[in-house]
C-alpha positions as CSV (number, residue, x, y, z in Angstrom):
1,X,-8.5,6.7,-3.1
2,X,-9.0,6.1,0.7
3,X,-5.9,5.7,2.8
4,X,-5.8,2.6,5.0
5,X,-3.3,1.5,7.6
6,X,-2.0,-2.0,7.8
7,X,-2.9,-3.6,11.2
8,X,0.0,-4.9,13.3
9,X,0.2,-8.7,13.6
10,X,2.4,-11.0,15.7
11,X,2.1,-13.9,13.3
12,X,5.4,-14.8,11.7
13,X,3.7,-16.3,8.7
14,X,0.5,-15.6,6.7
15,X,-2.6,-17.5,7.9
16,X,-2.7,-19.8,4.8
17,X,1.0,-20.6,4.9
18,X,0.8,-21.3,8.6
19,X,-2.3,-23.6,8.1
20,X,-0.4,-25.4,5.3
21,X,2.6,-26.0,7.5
22,X,0.4,-27.3,10.4
23,X,-1.4,-29.6,8.0
24,X,1.9,-30.9,6.6
25,X,3.2,-31.5,10.1
26,X,0.0,-33.4,11.1
27,X,0.2,-35.4,7.9
28,X,3.8,-36.3,8.4
29,X,3.1,-37.3,12.0
30,X,0.1,-39.5,10.9
31,X,2.2,-41.0,8.1
32,X,5.0,-41.8,10.5
33,X,2.5,-43.3,13.0
34,X,0.8,-45.5,10.4
35,X,4.2,-46.5,9.0
36,X,5.4,-47.4,12.4
37,X,2.3,-49.5,13.1
38,X,2.6,-51.2,9.7
39,X,6.2,-52.0,10.3
40,X,5.4,-53.2,13.8
41,X,2.7,-55.5,12.4
42,X,5.1,-56.6,9.7
43,X,7.8,-57.4,12.3
44,X,5.3,-59.3,14.5
45,X,4.2,-61.3,11.5
46,X,7.8,-62.0,10.6
47,X,8.7,-63.0,14.2
48,X,5.7,-65.4,14.3
49,X,6.8,-66.8,11.0
50,X,10.4,-67.3,12.2
51,X,9.0,-68.8,15.5
52,X,7.0,-71.4,13.5
53,X,10.1,-72.2,11.4
54,X,12.2,-72.6,14.6
55,X,9.5,-74.8,16.2
56,X,9.5,-77.1,13.1
57,X,13.3,-77.2,13.3
58,X,13.3,-78.0,17.0
59,X,10.7,-80.8,16.4
60,X,12.8,-82.2,13.6
61,X,15.8,-82.0,16.0
62,X,13.9,-83.9,18.7
63,X,12.8,-86.5,16.2
64,X,16.3,-86.7,14.8
65,X,17.8,-87.0,18.3
66,X,15.5,-89.8,19.3
67,X,16.1,-91.6,16.0
68,X,19.9,-91.2,16.4
69,X,19.7,-92.5,20.0
70,X,17.7,-95.6,18.8
71,X,20.1,-96.2,16.0
72,X,23.1,-95.8,18.3
73,X,21.5,-98.3,20.8
74,X,21.0,-100.9,18.1
75,X,24.5,-100.6,16.8
76,X,25.8,-101.1,20.4
77,X,23.6,-104.1,21.0
78,X,24.8,-105.7,17.7
79,X,28.5,-104.9,18.1
80,X,29.0,-104.3,21.8
81,X,31.4,-101.5,20.9
82,X,31.1,-98.3,23.0
83,X,32.0,-96.1,20.1
84,X,28.5,-96.7,18.7
85,X,27.0,-95.0,21.8
86,X,28.5,-91.6,21.0
87,X,25.3,-90.5,19.0
88,X,23.2,-91.9,21.8
89,X,25.1,-89.8,24.4
90,X,24.7,-86.7,22.3
91,X,21.0,-87.3,21.7
92,X,20.4,-88.0,25.4
93,X,22.3,-84.8,26.4
94,X,20.7,-82.6,23.8
95,X,17.1,-83.8,24.0
96,X,16.2,-81.9,27.2
97,X,17.5,-78.7,25.7
98,X,15.4,-79.2,22.5
99,X,12.3,-79.8,24.6
100,X,13.0,-76.8,26.8
101,X,13.5,-74.6,23.7
102,X,10.1,-75.9,22.4
103,X,8.5,-75.1,25.7
104,X,9.8,-71.5,25.5
105,X,8.7,-71.1,21.8
106,X,5.1,-72.4,22.3
107,X,2.6,-70.1,24.0
108,X,1.4,-71.3,27.4
109,X,-2.0,-72.9,27.3
110,X,-2.0,-73.5,23.5
111,X,-2.8,-76.8,21.8
112,X,0.9,-77.1,20.8
113,X,2.0,-76.6,24.4
114,X,-0.4,-79.4,25.6
115,X,1.0,-81.7,22.8
116,X,4.5,-80.9,24.0
117,X,3.5,-81.8,27.5
118,X,2.4,-85.2,26.3
119,X,5.5,-85.6,24.0
120,X,8.1,-84.9,26.7
121,X,7.1,-88.0,28.8
122,X,7.0,-90.2,25.7
123,X,10.5,-89.1,24.8
124,X,11.6,-89.6,28.3
125,X,10.2,-93.1,28.4
126,X,11.9,-93.9,25.1
127,X,15.3,-92.7,26.4
128,X,14.6,-94.7,29.6
129,X,13.9,-97.8,27.6
130,X,17.1,-97.3,25.6
131,X,19.0,-96.9,28.9
132,X,17.6,-100.2,30.2
133,X,18.7,-102.1,27.1
134,X,22.1,-100.6,27.2
135,X,22.5,-101.3,30.9
136,X,21.4,-104.9,30.5
137,X,23.8,-105.4,27.6
138,X,26.7,-103.9,29.5
139,X,25.8,-106.2,32.5
140,X,26.1,-109.2,30.2
141,X,22.4,-109.9,29.9
142,X,22.2,-109.5,26.1
143,X,19.2,-111.8,25.9
144,X,17.1,-109.6,28.2
145,X,18.2,-106.5,26.2
146,X,17.2,-108.2,22.9
147,X,14.0,-109.3,24.4
148,X,13.1,-105.7,25.2
149,X,14.1,-104.7,21.7
150,X,12.0,-107.4,20.1
151,X,9.0,-106.5,22.1
152,X,6.5,-103.9,20.6
153,X,6.9,-101.5,23.5
154,X,9.8,-99.6,22.0
155,X,8.2,-99.6,18.5
156,X,4.8,-98.4,19.9
157,X,6.6,-95.6,21.9
158,X,8.5,-94.5,18.7
159,X,5.2,-94.5,16.7
160,X,3.6,-92.3,19.4
161,X,6.5,-89.9,19.3
162,X,6.5,-89.8,15.5
163,X,2.7,-89.2,15.5
164,X,3.0,-86.4,18.1
165,X,5.8,-84.7,16.3
166,X,4.1,-85.1,13.0
167,X,0.9,-83.5,14.4
168,X,2.9,-80.7,15.9
169,X,4.7,-80.1,12.7
170,X,1.5,-80.1,10.7
171,X,0.0,-77.6,13.1
172,X,3.0,-75.4,12.8
173,X,3.0,-75.6,9.0
174,X,-0.7,-74.5,9.0
175,X,0.2,-71.7,11.4
176,X,3.2,-70.9,9.2
177,X,0.9,-70.7,6.2
178,X,-1.4,-68.3,8.1
179,X,1.5,-66.3,9.4
180,X,3.0,-66.0,5.9
181,X,-0.4,-64.6,4.7
182,X,-0.3,-62.2,7.7
183,X,3.2,-61.2,6.8
184,X,2.3,-60.6,3.2
185,X,-0.7,-58.6,4.3
186,X,1.5,-56.6,6.7
187,X,4.0,-56.0,3.8
188,X,1.2,-54.8,1.5
189,X,-0.2,-52.6,4.2
190,X,3.2,-51.1,4.9
191,X,3.7,-50.5,1.2
192,X,0.2,-48.9,0.9
193,X,1.0,-46.6,3.9
194,X,4.4,-45.7,2.4
195,X,3.2,-45.0,-1.1
196,X,0.0,-43.4,0.0
197,X,1.9,-41.2,2.5
198,X,4.4,-40.3,-0.2
199,X,1.7,-39.4,-2.6
200,X,-0.1,-37.3,0.0
201,X,3.1,-35.5,0.8
202,X,3.7,-34.8,-2.9
203,X,0.2,-33.4,-3.1
204,X,0.7,-31.3,0.0
205,X,4.1,-30.0,-1.3
206,X,2.4,-29.2,-4.6
207,X,-0.4,-27.3,-2.8
208,X,2.2,-25.5,-0.7
209,X,4.1,-24.6,-3.8
210,X,0.9,-23.4,-5.4
211,X,0.0,-21.3,-2.4
212,X,3.5,-19.8,-2.1
213,X,3.5,-19.1,-5.9
214,X,0.1,-17.4,-5.6
215,X,1.3,-15.3,-2.6
216,X,4.5,-14.5,-4.5
217,X,2.6,-13.4,-7.5
218,X,0.2,-11.4,-5.3
219,X,3.1,-9.6,-3.6
220,X,4.8,-9.0,-6.9
221,X,1.5,-7.6,-8.3
222,X,1.1,-5.3,-5.3
223,X,4.7,-4.1,-5.7
224,X,4.2,-3.5,-9.4
225,X,0.9,-1.6,-8.7
226,X,2.5,0.6,-6.0
227,X,5.5,1.3,-8.2
228,X,3.3,2.3,-11.0
229,X,1.2,4.6,-8.7
230,X,4.3,6.2,-7.3
231,X,5.9,6.8,-10.7
232,X,2.6,8.2,-12.1
233,X,2.3,10.5,-9.1
234,X,5.9,11.7,-9.7
235,X,5.0,12.4,-13.4
236,X,1.9,14.4,-12.3
237,X,3.8,16.6,-9.8
238,X,4.1,20.3,-10.5
239,X,2.0,22.8,-12.4
240,X,1.5,21.5,-16.0
241,X,-0.6,22.6,-18.9
242,X,-3.3,20.2,-19.9
243,X,-1.7,19.1,-23.2
244,X,1.7,18.5,-21.4
245,X,-0.1,16.6,-18.7
246,X,-1.9,14.4,-21.2
247,X,1.3,13.6,-23.2
248,X,3.2,12.7,-20.0
249,X,0.4,10.5,-18.7
250,X,0.0,8.6,-22.0
251,X,3.7,8.3,-22.4
252,X,4.1,6.8,-19.0
253,X,1.1,4.4,-19.3
254,X,2.2,3.2,-22.7
255,X,5.7,2.5,-21.4
256,X,4.6,0.9,-18.1
257,X,1.7,-1.1,-19.5
258,X,3.3,-1.8,-22.9
259,X,0.4,-0.2,-24.7
260,X,0.8,0.6,-28.4
261,X,-1.7,3.4,-28.9
262,X,-3.4,5.8,-26.5
263,X,-5.9,8.8,-26.5
264,X,-6.8,11.2,-23.7
265,X,-10.3,12.9,-23.8
266,X,-11.3,15.9,-21.7
267,X,-14.8,16.2,-20.4
268,X,-16.4,19.5,-21.4
269,X,-19.4,21.3,-19.9
270,X,-21.5,20.7,-23.0
271,X,-21.5,16.9,-22.5
272,X,-18.9,16.3,-25.2
273,X,-15.3,15.1,-25.0
274,X,-12.3,16.8,-26.5
275,X,-9.1,14.9,-27.4
276,X,-6.3,16.8,-25.8
277,X,-3.4,14.2,-26.1
278,X,-2.5,11.2,-28.2
279,X,0.2,8.4,-28.4
280,X,1.0,6.4,-31.5
281,X,-2.1,7.7,-33.4
282,X,-2.4,7.6,-37.1
283,X,-2.6,11.0,-38.9
284,X,-6.3,10.5,-39.6
285,X,-7.2,8.9,-36.3
286,X,-10.1,9.7,-34.0
287,X,-11.9,13.1,-34.4
288,X,-11.0,16.0,-32.1
289,X,-14.4,15.9,-30.4
290,X,-16.7,13.0,-29.6
291,X,-20.2,12.9,-28.3
292,X,-20.5,11.4,-24.8
293,X,-24.2,10.5,-25.1
294,X,-23.5,7.0,-26.4
295,X,-20.7,4.5,-26.9
296,X,-17.8,3.4,-24.8
297,X,-17.1,6.9,-23.5
298,X,-20.7,7.1,-22.2
299,X,-20.3,3.7,-20.5
300,X,-17.1,4.8,-18.8
301,X,-18.8,8.1,-17.7
302,X,-22.0,6.3,-16.5
303,X,-20.2,3.5,-14.5
304,X,-17.1,5.6,-13.5
305,X,-15.2,2.4,-13.9
306,X,-12.7,1.0,-16.4
307,X,-14.0,-0.8,-19.5
308,X,-12.2,-3.7,-21.1
309,X,-12.9,-4.3,-24.8
310,X,-11.6,-7.6,-26.3
311,X,-13.1,-7.6,-29.8
312,X,-12.0,-4.4,-31.5
313,X,-13.5,-3.8,-35.0
314,X,-11.1,-3.3,-37.9
315,X,-9.9,0.2,-38.5
316,X,-10.7,1.4,-35.0
317,X,-8.0,3.5,-33.3
318,X,-5.2,2.7,-35.8
319,X,-1.6,2.4,-34.6
320,X,0.7,4.2,-37.0
321,X,4.5,3.8,-37.6
322,X,6.9,4.4,-40.5
323,X,6.3,0.8,-41.8
324,X,2.5,1.0,-41.8
325,X,-0.5,0.9,-39.5
326,X,-2.6,-1.7,-37.7
327,X,-5.6,-2.0,-35.3
328,X,-5.1,-3.2,-31.7
329,X,-6.8,-6.4,-30.6
330,X,-7.9,-5.1,-27.2
331,X,-8.9,-1.7,-25.6
332,X,-8.8,-0.5,-22.1
333,X,-10.8,2.7,-21.2
334,X,-10.4,4.2,-17.7
335,X,-11.9,7.4,-16.2
336,X,-10.0,10.1,-14.4
337,X,-12.5,11.1,-11.8
338,X,-12.6,13.0,-8.5
339,X,-15.5,13.3,-6.1
340,X,-17.6,11.1,-8.4
341,X,-17.2,13.4,-11.4
342,X,-15.3,12.2,-14.5
343,X,-12.8,14.8,-15.6
344,X,-11.2,12.9,-18.5
345,X,-11.1,9.4,-20.1
346,X,-7.9,7.5,-20.9
347,X,-8.1,5.0,-23.8
348,X,-5.3,2.6,-24.5
349,X,-4.9,0.0,-27.3
350,X,-3.0,-3.3,-27.0
351,X,-1.8,-6.1,-29.4
352,X,-2.1,-8.6,-26.6
353,X,-4.4,-9.7,-23.7
354,X,-4.9,-7.1,-21.0
355,X,-4.4,-8.5,-17.5
356,X,-6.4,-7.8,-14.3
357,X,-3.5,-6.0,-12.5
358,X,-3.2,-3.6,-15.5
359,X,-6.9,-2.8,-15.2
360,X,-6.5,-2.4,-11.5
361,X,-3.6,0.0,-11.9
362,X,-5.8,2.3,-14.0
363,X,-8.7,2.0,-11.5
364,X,-6.4,2.9,-8.7
365,X,-4.9,5.8,-10.6
366,X,-8.4,7.2,-11.5
367,X,-8.5,9.7,-8.5
368,X,-4.9,10.8,-9.0
369,X,-5.5,11.5,-12.7
370,X,-8.8,13.2,-11.9
371,X,-7.1,15.6,-9.4
372,X,-4.3,16.3,-11.9
373,X,-6.7,16.9,-14.8
374,X,-9.0,19.1,-12.7
375,X,-6.0,21.1,-11.5
376,X,-4.7,21.5,-15.1
377,X,-8.3,22.6,-16.2
378,X,-8.5,25.1,-13.4
379,X,-5.0,26.4,-14.3
380,X,-6.1,26.8,-17.9
381,X,-9.3,28.6,-16.9
382,X,-7.3,30.8,-14.6
383,X,-4.9,31.7,-17.3
384,X,-7.8,32.5,-19.6
385,X,-9.4,34.7,-17.0
386,X,-6.1,36.5,-16.3
387,X,-5.6,37.1,-20.0
388,X,-9.2,38.5,-20.3
389,X,-8.5,40.7,-17.3
390,X,-5.3,41.9,-18.9
391,X,-7.2,42.8,-22.0
392,X,-9.8,44.7,-20.0
393,X,-7.1,46.5,-18.2
394,X,-5.5,47.6,-21.4
395,X,-8.9,48.7,-22.7
396,X,-9.4,50.8,-19.5
397,X,-6.0,52.3,-19.9
398,X,-6.9,53.3,-23.5
399,X,-10.1,54.9,-22.3
400,X,-8.3,56.8,-19.5
401,X,-5.8,58.2,-22.1
402,X,-8.7,59.4,-24.3
403,X,-10.4,61.0,-21.3
404,X,-7.2,62.7,-20.3
405,X,-6.9,64.1,-23.9
406,X,-10.5,65.3,-23.7
407,X,-9.9,66.9,-20.4
408,X,-6.9,68.8,-21.7
409,X,-8.9,70.1,-24.7
410,X,-11.7,71.2,-22.4
411,X,-9.2,73.0,-20.1
412,X,-7.8,74.8,-23.1
413,X,-11.2,75.9,-24.2
414,X,-12.0,77.0,-20.7
415,X,-8.8,79.1,-20.6
416,X,-9.6,80.6,-23.9
417,X,-13.1,81.5,-22.7
418,X,-11.8,83.0,-19.6
419,X,-9.4,85.2,-21.6
420,X,-12.2,86.2,-23.8
421,X,-14.4,87.0,-20.8
422,X,-11.6,89.1,-19.4
423,X,-11.2,91.1,-22.6
424,X,-15.0,91.6,-22.7
425,X,-15.1,92.9,-19.2
426,X,-12.3,95.4,-20.0
427,X,-14.2,96.6,-23.0
428,X,-17.6,96.7,-21.1
429,X,-17.0,100.2,-19.7
430,X,-16.1,101.7,-23.0
431,X,-18.6,99.8,-24.9
432,X,-21.8,100.3,-22.7
433,X,-23.2,102.4,-25.4
434,X,-22.8,99.4,-27.7
435,X,-24.6,97.1,-25.2
436,X,-27.6,96.8,-27.2
437,X,-25.6,95.8,-30.2
438,X,-23.7,93.2,-28.1
439,X,-26.8,91.6,-26.7
440,X,-26.8,89.2,-29.5
441,X,-23.2,88.5,-28.9
442,X,-24.0,88.0,-25.2
443,X,-26.7,85.5,-26.0
444,X,-24.2,83.8,-28.2
445,X,-21.8,83.7,-25.3
446,X,-24.4,82.3,-23.1
447,X,-25.0,79.6,-25.5
448,X,-21.3,78.9,-25.6
449,X,-21.3,78.8,-21.9
450,X,-24.1,76.3,-21.8
451,X,-22.3,74.2,-24.4
452,X,-19.2,74.4,-22.2
453,X,-21.2,73.4,-19.1
454,X,-22.6,70.5,-21.1
455,X,-19.1,69.5,-22.1
456,X,-18.0,69.7,-18.5
457,X,-21.0,67.6,-17.4
458,X,-20.1,65.0,-20.1
459,X,-16.5,65.1,-18.9
460,X,-17.6,64.5,-15.3
461,X,-19.9,61.7,-16.4
462,X,-17.0,60.0,-18.3
463,X,-14.8,60.5,-15.2
464,X,-17.5,58.8,-13.1
465,X,-17.8,56.0,-15.6
466,X,-14.0,55.6,-15.5
467,X,-14.0,55.6,-11.7
468,X,-16.7,52.9,-11.7
469,X,-14.8,50.8,-14.2
470,X,-11.7,51.0,-12.0
471,X,-13.8,50.0,-9.1
472,X,-15.3,47.1,-11.0
473,X,-11.8,46.0,-12.0
474,X,-10.5,46.2,-8.4
475,X,-13.5,44.3,-7.1
476,X,-13.0,41.7,-9.9
477,X,-9.3,41.3,-9.0
478,X,-10.2,41.1,-5.3
479,X,-12.8,38.4,-5.9
480,X,-10.5,36.5,-8.1
481,X,-7.8,36.7,-5.4
482,X,-10.3,35.5,-2.8
483,X,-11.6,32.6,-5.1
484,X,-8.0,31.5,-5.6
485,X,-6.9,32.0,-2.1
486,X,-9.8,29.9,-0.5
487,X,-9.1,26.6,-2.3
488,X,-5.3,27.1,-2.0
489,X,-5.7,27.7,1.7
490,X,-8.0,24.7,2.0
491,X,-5.4,22.5,0.1
492,X,-2.6,23.8,2.4
493,X,-4.7,23.1,5.5
494,X,-5.6,19.6,4.2
495,X,-2.0,18.9,3.4
496,X,-1.0,20.1,6.9
497,X,-3.6,17.8,8.5
498,X,-2.4,14.8,6.5
499,X,1.2,15.6,7.3
500,X,0.4,15.8,11.1
501,X,-1.2,12.3,10.9
502,X,-3.0,12.7,14.2
503,X,-4.9,9.5,13.6
504,X,-1.7,7.6,12.8
505,X,-3.3,5.8,9.8
506,X,-0.8,7.1,7.2
507,X,2.3,5.5,6.0
508,X,5.7,7.3,5.9
509,X,5.5,7.6,2.2
510,X,2.0,9.1,2.3
511,X,3.1,11.7,5.0
512,X,6.0,12.6,2.7
513,X,3.6,13.2,-0.2
514,X,1.4,15.3,2.0
515,X,4.4,17.4,3.1
């Protein structure tokens, strides 16, 4: 598995989270702006509506003041009592204020302002007419005052004032109706902005929660994967026999992945796979050997990737316990490969649905498992070679012992012959006359000598053969030492290079593993 380093970043938050926060901020700002504008429009419409109501009230007050003044003037003319002039005085004093208030309420240059400009002189003339009648009555000329009252001048002025005020009130009521519609529309717009903004905020909050949940699940998954890889690497440390390695790997994977049955197959040189470990298998489970030319094992070897099987046929890879046995509903087969070569295949059975992180964990652990299986295989092969070498050494020792015994026998024979030759030489002087008789014995001795020489030659040949066997053994042991030393030195050099971390692309944990 390639080692990669995490690039340094100055961002306080992930890109998606930061983008979501920026979007939420912009959305809240827009909602606040639209809400402010809607409330401002609503307030303007309400102010216009209140202004129309105030204009109508002021017009009513003007009409009421003029009417009160006229009523008060007639009561004074009829009774000549000053107390009847109190409403007249109040109306005369308050009328300019009402007109000024109307002037401030009405926009300059509007139709209502022009009507007010025509109404003010009419009201002033009416008050002036009332002043004249009251003044004439006070001066004692009651007939002249009544003559003015009986004339149509006052009535006509009052009708013009009523008509002007009625027209202005009608206009204000029309405006009031329009402004009420505007106010209702502003209220509806404000409600739409409020509810729409709230709904959008709820959607954004839900999206943010979804993104945060997805990021949290991704972080939890990565932590789970790294924890599984670390624990598996810990289980694979040290020199282990192949069967022990398989049992420990299957035990860990079954516990960590909550698998219910598992099998480990070893790739052999003849293209077949041998089962070297099992977990939760029935007594009559899968065969010890399987052909890798077809089936799921062949698919795993061909693709060098994990295979997930969801529809498991009945009776395949039974799970056995004291209460009975059952067939798992899903299978997960993963290769243990190194340098593109599949060393073994791990097969797990589940009674539930296999998740993507579980499959990813097996894919990530493929190379680690491949290294461990290859090391265990090499260790098994080395033990087999050492055992064979030990047997050959014992055989050579046996042959050396036989040769030593043969050499001792030949030496004994040689010593006996030398003694015989010495005795014959001592007897030669006295037995020269018998030389002719002993020629036959001499020939026999010559034959014995040749036999002895042949035996000595055979002994030397065996000694040479023994020496060559010892030389072959020494060369074999030297070659084996060299073949073992070279990959071990390479592994040590590679570990030293990884521990030095000259490129700076390893984490502290990876440097620790390399050391």
